[in-house]
C-alpha positions in Angstrom: -22.2 15.5 -38.7 -23.1 14.3 -35.3 -21.4 15.4 -32.0 -21.3 14.4 -28.4 -20.7 17.2 -25.9 -19.0 16.7 -22.6 -19.1 19.3 -19.7 -21.7 21.0 -21.8 -22.6 23.9 -19.5 -25.0 26.5 -21.1 -24.1 25.3 -24.6 -21.9 28.1 -26.1 -19.5 25.6 -27.7 -22.4 23.5 -28.9 -24.2 26.4 -30.4 -21.1 27.5 -32.3 -20.7 24.0 -33.8 -24.4 23.9 -34.7 -24.1 27.2 -36.5 -21.2 25.6 -38.5 -23.5 22.8 -39.6 -22.9 20.1 -36.9 -25.6 18.6 -34.7 -25.2 17.9 -31.0 -26.8 14.4 -30.6 -26.0 13.9 -27.0 -24.7 16.1 -24.1 -23.6 15.7 -20.6 -24.0 18.2 -17.8 -23.9 17.5 -14.0 -24.9 21.0 -12.6 -28.7 21.1 -12.1 -28.8 24.9 -12.2 -27.9 24.6 -16.0 -30.3 21.9 -17.1 -33.4 24.0 -17.8 -31.4 26.5 -19.8 -29.7 23.8 -22.0 -32.9 21.9 -22.6 -34.8 25.0 -23.5 -32.2 26.0 -26.1 -31.4 22.5 -27.3 -34.8 20.6 -27.4 -33.5 18.0 -29.9 -30.4 17.0 -27.9 -30.5 14.2 -25.3 -29.1 15.6 -22.0 -27.4 13.1 -19.7 -27.4 14.6 -16.1 -25.0 12.2 -14.4 -21.4 12.9 -13.4 -19.1 12.1 -16.3 -17.4 9.6 -14.0 -20.6 7.5 -14.0 -21.1 7.6 -17.8 -20.1 4.5 -19.6 -18.7 5.0 -23.1 -21.5 2.6 -24.4 -24.1 5.1 -23.1 -22.9 7.6 -25.7 -24.1 7.3 -29.3 -21.6 6.9 -32.1 -20.7 10.3 -33.4 -18.3 12.1 -35.7 -16.8 14.3 -33.0 -16.5 14.9 -29.2 -16.3 18.4 -27.9 -16.1 19.9 -24.4 -14.2 21.9 -21.9 -13.3 20.0 -18.7 -13.8 22.2 -15.5 -11.2 25.0 -15.5 -11.1 25.9 -11.8 -8.2 23.5 -11.2 -6.0 25.3 -13.8 -7.1 28.9 -13.3 -4.4 31.3 -12.2 -7.1 33.0 -10.0 -7.7 29.8 -8.1 -5.7 27.4 -5.9 -4.1 26.0 -9.0 -4.0 22.4 -7.9 -4.2 21.2 -11.5 -4.2 17.5 -12.0 -4.1 17.0 -8.2 -7.7 18.4 -8.0 -10.5 15.9 -8.6 -11.9 18.4 -11.2 -8.6 18.5 -13.0 -8.7 14.7 -13.2 -11.9 14.8 -15.2 -9.6 15.1 -18.3 -9.0 11.4 -17.8 -12.7 10.6 -18.3 -12.6 12.7 -21.5 -9.7 10.6 -22.7 -11.4 7.3 -21.5 -14.5 8.1 -23.6 -12.4 9.3 -26.6 -10.3 6.1 -26.6 -13.5 3.9 -26.5 -15.6 5.8 -29.0 -12.9 6.8 -31.6 -14.7 9.6 -33.3 -13.1 11.4 -36.3 -12.1 14.4 -34.1 -12.2 15.9 -30.6 -11.9 19.4 -29.2 -11.1 20.3 -25.6 -11.0 23.8 -24.2 -9.5 25.3 -21.1 -8.1 28.4 -19.5 -4.6 29.8 -20.2 -3.5 28.8 -16.7 -3.2 25.2 -17.9 0.0 26.3 -19.7 1.6 27.7 -16.5 5.0 26.1 -15.9 3.8 24.4 -12.7 1.3 22.5 -14.8 3.6 21.7 -17.7 4.3 18.1 -16.8 0.6 17.3 -16.2 -0.5 19.1 -19.4 2.1 17.4 -21.6 1.0 14.1 -20.1 -2.6 14.9 -21.1 -1.5 15.6 -24.6 0.4 12.4 -24.7 -2.6 10.5 -23.6 -4.7 12.1 -26.3 -2.1 11.0 -28.8 -2.0 7.6 -27.3 -5.8 7.3 -27.8 -5.1 7.4 -31.6 -5.1 11.1 -32.5 -2.8 13.7 -34.2 -3.0 16.5 -31.7 -2.6 20.3 -32.1 -3.0 22.9 -29.3 -2.7 26.6 -29.1 -3.4 29.6 -26.9 -5.9 31.8 -28.7 -7.6 35.2 -28.0 -11.4 35.0 -28.8 -11.2 38.7 -29.8 -9.3 37.5 -32.9 -12.3 35.4 -33.9 -15.4 37.6 -33.8 -15.8 38.0 -30.0 -15.8 41.5 -28.4 -13.7 40.6 -25.4 -10.1 39.7 -24.5 -10.4 36.1 -23.6 -7.4 33.8 -23.8 -8.2 30.1 -24.0 -6.2 26.9 -24.8 -7.8 24.9 -27.6 -6.8 21.3 -28.1 -7.9 19.5 -31.2 -7.2 16.0 -32.4 -7.9 14.2 -35.7 -8.0 10.4 -35.7 -4.6 9.2 -37.1 -6.1 7.2 -39.9 -7.5 10.4 -41.4 -4.0 11.4 -42.2 -4.5 15.0 -41.2 -3.5 17.4 -38.4 -5.5 20.5 -37.5 -4.0 23.9 -38.3 -5.4 26.9 -36.4 -7.2 29.5 -38.5 -5.5 32.9 -38.9 -6.9 35.8 -36.7 -9.4 38.0 -38.4 -8.5 41.6 -39.2 -11.6 43.1 -37.6 -11.7 42.8 -33.8 -15.1 43.7 -32.5 -15.5 46.2 -29.6 -18.2 46.9 -26.9 -19.9 49.5 -29.1 -20.6 46.8 -31.7 -22.6 44.6 -29.4 -24.2 46.4 -26.5 -24.6 50.1 -27.4 -28.2 49.6 -28.6 -29.5 48.1 -25.4 -31.7 50.2 -23.1 -30.9 50.5 -19.4 -31.4 47.1 -17.6 -33.2 46.5 -14.3 -31.4 45.8 -11.1 -32.0 42.4 -9.7 -34.6 42.0 -7.0 -33.9 41.7 -3.3 -31.2 39.1 -2.5 -30.3 39.2 -6.2 -33.3 37.2 -7.4 -34.3 37.4 -11.0 -37.0 39.7 -12.4 -38.0 36.8 -14.5 -40.9 37.5 -17.0 -41.0 41.2 -16.0 -38.0 42.0 -18.2 -38.6 43.5 -21.6 -35.4 41.9 -22.9 -34.7 38.5 -21.4 -31.9 38.4 -18.8 -31.3 42.1 -19.1 -30.8 42.6 -15.3 -27.7 43.2 -13.2 -26.4 42.1 -9.8 -26.7 44.5 -6.9 -24.3 44.8 -4.0 -20.9 46.3 -3.0 -17.5 45.8 -4.6 -14.7 43.9 -2.8 -11.3 45.4 -2.2 -9.9 42.9 -4.6 -12.3 44.2 -7.3 -11.4 47.8 -6.5 -7.7 47.0 -6.8 -7.8 47.3 -10.6 -9.6 49.3 -13.2 -12.7 47.4 -14.2 -14.0 49.7 -17.0 -13.3 49.3 -20.7 -14.5 52.1 -23.0 -16.9 51.7 -25.9 -14.1 51.5 -28.5 -12.3 48.6 -26.7 -13.1 44.9 -26.3 -14.5 43.9 -22.9 -12.4 42.4 -20.1 -12.9 38.6 -19.9 -16.5 37.7 -18.8 -16.0 35.7 -15.7 -18.2 33.1 -14.1 -19.4 35.3 -11.2 -21.5 38.4 -11.1 -19.5 40.0 -8.3 -16.6 40.3 -10.8 -18.6 41.3 -13.9 -17.0 44.3 -15.7 -18.4 47.8 -15.3 -20.6 49.1 -18.1 -18.6 51.4 -20.5 -20.9 54.4 -19.8 -18.6 55.0 -16.7 -15.2 56.7 -16.8 -12.3 54.5 -16.1 -11.6 54.0 -12.4 -9.3 56.5 -10.7 -5.9 55.3 -9.4 -5.3 56.1 -5.7 -2.5 53.8 -4.7 -0.9 50.4 -5.5 -3.8 47.9 -5.5 -6.4 50.6 -4.8 -8.7 52.5 -7.2 -12.0 54.3 -6.7 -15.0 55.4 -8.8 -14.5 58.9 -10.1 -16.0 61.2 -7.4 -19.3 62.7 -8.5 -20.0 60.0 -11.1 -20.5 57.0 -8.8 -24.0 56.5 -10.1 -22.6 55.6 -13.6 -20.8 52.6 -12.3 -22.9 49.4 -12.5 -22.1 45.9 -13.5 -22.8 44.6 -17.0 -26.2 42.9 -17.1 -26.6 39.2 -17.6 -27.8 39.9 -21.2 -24.9 42.3 -21.9 -22.5 39.6 -20.8 -24.3 37.1 -23.0 -24.0 39.4 -26.0 -20.3 39.9 -25.3 -20.1 36.1 -25.3 -21.9 36.3 -28.7 -25.0 34.4 -27.6 -28.0 35.6 -29.7 -30.9 37.4 -27.9 -33.3 34.5 -28.5 -31.0 32.3 -26.4 -32.7 32.5 -23.0 -31.0 31.7 -19.7 -33.2 30.3 -16.9 -32.4 30.9 -13.2 -33.8 32.1 -9.9 -30.5 33.6 -8.6 -29.0 36.2 -11.0 -25.5 34.8 -9.9 -26.4 31.6 -11.8 -27.0 33.5 -15.0 -23.5 35.1 -14.8 -22.0 31.7 -13.9 -23.5 30.0 -16.9 -22.5 32.7 -19.3 -19.0 33.2 -17.9 -18.1 29.5 -18.1 -19.3 29.2 -21.7 -17.2 29.2 -24.8 -18.1 32.2 -26.9 -20.4 31.2 -29.7 -18.6 32.9 -32.6 -15.2 31.7 -31.4 -16.5 28.1 -31.4 -18.1 28.7 -34.8 -14.9 29.9 -36.4 -13.0 26.8 -35.2 -15.9 24.5 -36.1 -15.9 25.8 -39.7 -12.3 24.9 -40.1 -12.8 21.4 -38.7 -15.8 20.9 -41.0 -13.7 22.0 -44.1 -10.9 19.6 -43.1 -13.3 16.7 -42.7 -14.9 17.5 -46.1 -11.4 17.5 -47.6 -10.7 14.0 -46.1 -13.9 12.7 -47.7 -13.0 14.2 -51.1 -9.5 12.8 -50.9 -10.8 9.3 -50.0 -13.2 9.5 -52.9 -10.4 10.5 -55.3 -8.2 7.6 -54.1 -11.0 5.1 -54.6 -11.7 6.5 -58.0 -8.0 6.2 -59.0 -7.9 2.5 -57.9 -11.1 1.7 -59.7 -9.9 3.3 -63.0 -6.3 2.0 -62.9 
């Protein structure tokens, strides 16, 4: 089954769907710092590098599904929260425009939990209505990726629609019993290298690709909370910035001093380092052969932090695939009954 991917980024959502048996035929990504990474890992996918606002629906091939997560900064609780009043928030309308024109069997849109904040409720419900008006039975739910094979607490809103003529509505899969932890995915990695001066990449000098971490101090905002999860816990959410990457679990949890103030445990300061780019990639369930290309280490963290975790995407994609197969089987049975009646 063929897909078109909007707001592709580094391809976490795309890889999850490919692992479930789909093929990403066409993808769109506007950020030039991501292009080399995507093309390296998806050599058989056509990458459109224009802004989505410039892409005509006719430029996109006919596909079975459209997937993608419109930019989340407009809806993030950590940002200004301008929502639909932000130009990035309005990119949902381009998603809907293309969906309405192309009419694939299904779509999936992903965004941060902040989109469900009461101040965005009117805008979000309007988006849902527009998806429905485009001809789809729509389901949405706030999910934690840790319930679906990902070793981090990461809450995201998933919106899925099936074209109304298919006569089906998506039902979200039940959480898995096993919830992976940090020990499951990064305990076997050797110590990484620090980034070069000005946080430039070590490039080909790394024994394991992208296994390097950002240097530099920690802001007062960062030091206002504990940033360490232990080996037997899932990671904190992997964010789209190296400055806010979690601390490696080798370190003890940060010591409380006062409201909004914590410190590294005295005498053990050398144990506190940020997770490497590769460690973040593993926590996002990217395989080690998925290479991220960048000059600035910050771009590596950004690509990975903005991605949909691969295994999370795969679990949802498997359910969609099973539903579409059921639709085909039901259609065949109905035709057979007509032919034999």
